[in-house]
N, C-alpha and C positions, 0 to 999 in steps of 0.2 A: 255756758254755753247754751249758744242757740241755733235753732235748726230752720236753715232758709229754703221752700220749695221752687222748684223749676215755677214761673208763673206764664199758664199756657191761656194765654188773652186775658189776662189778668186772673184765672182761676189757679188755685195753689195747686201742686201734683209735686206729691213726694213720689220719689225714684227709688228703687232698689239702690241702685248706685251713687253713693255719695262720696263727697271730697273734705277733708277737713283744711279748715283756716286756721293756721296757728299764728301765736306771738310771736315775733321776727327771733325774741331773746332768749325767753323762756321755754317755749315748745310747747305752751299752753294750747290745747282746741278752744277757739273764741268759737269756731261757727261749723256745721253739720252742713254740704250744701247739696242738694238734689243735683245729678246730673243729666242731662238732657243725652242723647243720642239723635244722630243724624234722622234716622229713620219715623223719630219722634217730631221733629219740626218738618220734615215734607209732610207729614200730614196735617200739622196743623197751618201750614202753610197754605192750604186748599181752601183756609179762612179769610184768609188776610185781606180782601175786599171788604168783608165784615167792617172792620177796624177804619176803613176811610169813609164808608157808610153810615158809620154811628157817629162821628166825627163831624160829617158834613149835616147833620141835621142839628147841630148846634152854631148859631152865628159865628163865626170869630170874632168878633168881638166879642162876644160872653165868652169864649175859650182865652181870651186875653186876660178877661177879669178873672178866670180860674187861675190862670198862672201868676199873675199877681199874689193871688192867696195862696198858691203853693208854695210860693217863694218863701212867705212868711211860715208856713209850716215845716220846709224843708230847715230853715234859718232857727224856728226858737219851738218849734212843736212835739211833742212825744209822740211818735208816730209808731205805726205796726211794724215789726221786721220780724217775719216765720212766725214760731211760735210764742213771738216776746213782742215787748215795745222797746221802742231807742229814743235817750234823749238826745239833745244836741251832743250833750258832753259825751255819751256812751259814741256817738257816731264817730267823734274826733280820738277818740280812746281808740276805738276798734279799726277804723280807718289806719292810726299809727302803727298801731301793734302787726298791721298784716303786709304794713307795705315799709316801713319803716322811715317814714316820712316824720318830724316832729309834732308835736300834735300842734302848737301855734299854727304851724303852716295847715294841717289839715281845715284848720276854723278858718282862715284866709281863704283859704278854696271853698267853703261852705257862703263867705260872703258874696266870692264873685258869681257864685249860682244866684245868689237870692238878689244880686245887683243885675244880672241880667233878665229874672224871670220879670222884677218889677218895674222895668223898663222896655217889654217888651212890647209897649203898642209901638212907641218911638224907634226900637230895633226895625220892625218889620215897615215901617215906614220907610226908613232909610232903606232895608237891602231891596224892598220892593221898588225903589224909588218915585214912591208915594201914589202907589196903585188902589183904588177901590179894591180893598181885601176881599168886599163881594166878589169879585172876577173872579176870584181863586175859588168859589163855592160854586158858582154857578158854569164857569169854562170858557162866559165869555165876556163881551161888557164895553162900555164906552169910555174912553180916556178923558183925562182933562178938555182935551187939544179936540176931542169930539171924531178921535180915530176910534173906528170897533175895532177891537183885539182878543185875540182868544189866547189863553194860557191851560195848557194841557197837563193835569199831573201823570208822569212817567211811570209811576208805582203807585201802589195803596199804603205802601209800608215803604222805612227806609231802614233798613238793618245794619246796625252798628256792632264791628267786633273790637271791645273797647278795651285798653290795656292797664295794667294794672299799678306802672310806675309813674304815674302822672294824673293825678284826680282831675286837675286842672281843664282836661281837654272837653269835662262833658257839658262847656256851654257851648261845645258846636251845635250839639243838637237840641238844645232846651227849643229853637225857631220852629218845631217841626209839627208839634202835636197842634199849635193854632194856626197850622197851615193845614190843618185836616187830612193830616196824614199820620197813619200810624206808626209804632216803634215796635222793632223786634231787634232785642241788644243781648248779644253775649257776651257777659262782665267777662274782665281780667281773673284769673285765678285769686287771685289776692287783694281785690278791689271790689265784691260785692257791691259795699255799703252804698255807695254813689247812685247807683241804678236804681238798686231794690227803695231806697229812702225817697228818690225822687218819685220812685212810681206811686209810692205809699201819699206822697203830699199831692200827687195830681187826682189819686182816685179821692181823697177826702175833700179836694177843691170842687169835686164834683166830674171830672174828666171817666167818661165810657170805659168801664175797665177791659172790654172788647179791644181798646183800640191800644194795649202796649202787651207785648210778652216778652218775659226773661229766662234765656235759656243757658244756663251754668255747663260747661261740658269740656270735653277735648276739643284736640285741634277740629279735630272733623266737623263738629259743629259751626266753628267758625267759618271751613270751608265753605258747607253747606249754604250758612245766610249769605255769603256773598255770591252764592250761587245761585238760589232762590229767589232773591229779592231783585225788582227792577234797579233798584238804587240802593246804592250801599258805602258804607264806611269803613277802613279798618287803617289802624295805628299801628306802625312797625319798623322796622327798620329800611335801611337802602335796599336790601337784598328785597324786601316786600316791595319797594316801591316799582324793583326791576320786572316782577310778576304779574303787576297790575298796570303795569303802564301802555295806555291806547285805550283800556278798556274804557268806553265812557261811564259804565253803568256803576263805574267803583272810585269815591275819593280817596284819595292814598293821602294818610299824612304821617309822615316819617322825620327823619331828623332834619332839623331848620337850618343849622349852618349860617345861625344869624350874627350877624357882624357891625362893628361902628368902621367907618372908614371914613378916614381925617385927610381933609385937603389940604395940599400944598400950602394953601392962604391961610390955614389956622392951626398948620402942625408944630409951630416953633411955640405955640402958648398950648401944649397938651395938658400942662399940669390943670389945666383949668376941669377939664372932662376927667379927670381921675374917679370920683364921685360915683358919676354916671355909668363908667363903664366897669368901676368894682360892684356896683348894685346891680348891673346885667349879668353880670358873670353869677353871683353865688345867691343872690337872691332865687326864696324857693329850691333851694339847694341844687341850682343849678339843671334842676330836671326836667324843664320845659324846653318843647324847641324854640321859644324864643329869646332865651336866656343867652346871653352873647356869649357866644364860643370862640372869635375872632376879631383882632383889632387889627387894622392893616393901613398902613402909611409909608412912606416915601424916606422918611427920616425918623432918629429921634425912637427907635423900635426898640433899642436894649434899654433906654431908659423906662420907656414906657413899662415893656417888660417889668423890670425892677420894679416900679414903683406900686404896682399890680403887684405883684409879690408880696413886695413888703405890707400890702394890707390883709391877704388874702392868705399867704403861705401859714402864718402862725394858727391859724385857728384850728381850734380843734374840736374834739369830738366829745358830744355830751348827751346824757339821755334823752330821749324822744319828748319826758314831762317837761323840760328845763325850757322856760321859752325865750332864752337866748341860743338854744340851739340850732346851729345853722348847717348841719349833715344829717343825710338822712344814711341810712343803713342799706346795704345790698344785701338784701333777704334771700336771693337766687342761691344756693353752694356753688363756690368757686365763681360764680361772676366777677368779685371782685377783682379776685385775684388773676383773673385772665384778663381783663382790663387793665391791671398793674403792670402785667410782663407784656402786653402788646405795648402800651406808652414806653418802656425801657428801651425796646427793641428799637423804637422810633430815634430815641434820643443816640442810639449808633450813629446814625446819620452826619457826617460833616456839614457846620452851619445850622445844626440845632443845639438851643443848649436849656437846659433845665435850670429855672431862676427861683426855684422852690427849695432849692436841694440844702439850703443852709437851715431850714426850717425844721430839719428830720424828716424821719419816713413816711413817705405819703401812705402806706397802705397799715392797717391797723384793725387785725383778725381780732375777733373772739371767736367764742365757746360756739355759738349758733351765725355768727352773722358775722360784717366785715364794714367795713368803712374804707373812701380812699380820701384824703384831704385835699386842698384845691392843690393844683397844680398851674404851673405858669409855663408856657415853652415860649421861646424865641428862636424864630425863623428868619435866617439873614436872606430869603430867597423863597417866593411860590413856589418852587420846585423842589420844595422839601415837602416830601410826603405828610410831615405832622402838620404842613400848613394848610391841609384839608381834613381834618379829625376832629370829631365831638364827642362827647363821652356824658353818661347823664350824672354829673357832680360837676362841682366848681372847678372847671377846667378851661383854659383860655389859652390859643397860640396869638404871640404878637409878629405879626409879618410885616417884613421891607418890602415895598413894591412901587416903584414910579407910579405917579397918578395915572399916566397916562394907561397903564395897561392893567391899572386896578379892574378897572369892570371885567375886562375879558378872563383874567386869572382870578376871582374869586369862587366862580363857579354858582351852581344854583342855588341862590341866598331867599330864606325866608321872610328875615326882618335885613332891611339894612340901614341902618342909621347913619347918615351921611352928613358929616359937621364941617361945611364949607359954606362961603358964600361968594363963591367962583361959579358965576349965571351961564356959562358954558358948560362946565361940568357938569350943574345941573341939570341941564337942558339934557347931555347925555345919559343921566342916573335916569331921567323920567323915561328914554326910550328904553331902556336895558330890560330887555325879556327876561334875564336870569335873577331879577328882583321881583321878588313878590310884592311885600310891602315895604313900601320905602317912606322911610322920614327924612327928611330936610333940616337940618339943622340938630343942636343938641337936646333930642332925644332919646331915651333908655330904647333899647329893644323890645324892652318887656311891656313900654308905654301902650297899650291897646285903647283904639276908640272903638269902644262898642257897637257903635251906629254904623262901623264899617266892616263889611266881610274880613275876617279872621283870617281865610284860608281859602280862596273860593267863593262863592255866593252858592250860598243854601238854596235860595230862591230858585237861581238860574240853575241850578244840578237837579232841583225836584220837578219843576215846570220850565215845560218847552213852550216859546212863544211863537204863534203859527199866525198865518194869515185867515182872517175870517170875515168874512161877508153873508149878509143873510138879504135876499129880493122883495123888495120897497112890500110886497101883500102877503108877505110872510111876520108871523107870529112865534116867538119861541116859550117856550111855557117854562 
């Protein structure tokens, strides 16, 4: 068992209050994590400016070099973790043991983080649209067109309230340090592993310790992070999105409701796209907001749903160390049972059909956890409540909807992969404000271009572009 402290601007702090991180299957204690409280965070936030000040003393290009080194350390190094050391294999086992995610998926998420850190120079160049990065340090400068510009940091630190169920989301905050903005991280109770390993890699690569704070704790600590930081991110449910809607300080990442849309011009050849759809549904155990949770078409929908069900319906529960395991455990007591009951209730509505019923029960309960096997549901209309549902396992609804109604009826969509050659419809999709990321053509919803914003441009979120002029006789130091 490892003891993990609070990190108060990089300095370890052991509190009297601790929480156990346990193995989802055996109940064994993996880690004992010191717990911060809201008062401690309030006190430490008085020093937040020091985080940005320390980072601004290091040129951004040097910080980018540190990110590349940190990426190698994160992927391959033996790093400090609390009162012990952690190898990459230790990390994968520990993360799997507490989150229920198969070990090979934990390693795949490590590779994603490594890729982002290794390509940080290219990513920042694209996110800033080729801006001279020294302008972010000075706060002003001249663009390539010869225009004077100013970029003003909106907060010395970015606060993050992180989830336990989807380790892949950590790629979103990796560009923050090289932009000379500090980090305040509130880890998910089951997933302290990525924030601490990443911080350890950063420190070993040369990032100032005072640039990062990690504050595990109860929900009031997360609320304080959102309240005290000038810019913050939270990962949560649809209810979380509603709570912070309209707050410009908080960027909310919730359910994705990502979809594949089959145009009328291609839907008769739907068999060509089943592999793409199936991969989008079940890879990463369906836990990502960019997993495909809906397939929409004007016809052949029942046949499409049946074909998906034939592929993923038979998938079985396997141990997390099995390299062929595709399903993650639900580790919160009662969560899987509640989701299962909710879906069964949806199936009572006329026009809603369970396409995976012939492949056996969907719920598999074990002594300390539970699994839900992949589920495919057919809806004969967008009017059905099930057509607008998403869950954190391989679950997909196939919805029959006329093409000319599809954009209006799909609702808010993080990723839409529109498979079509219809130029008029492509233009309508480009104009659709309810679609965040748009893929035109047979591109899986899971396929990200790391050189583009995943969900909102973090540069635009952290910095405000403003008008700026200097009289000819003045010189700014």
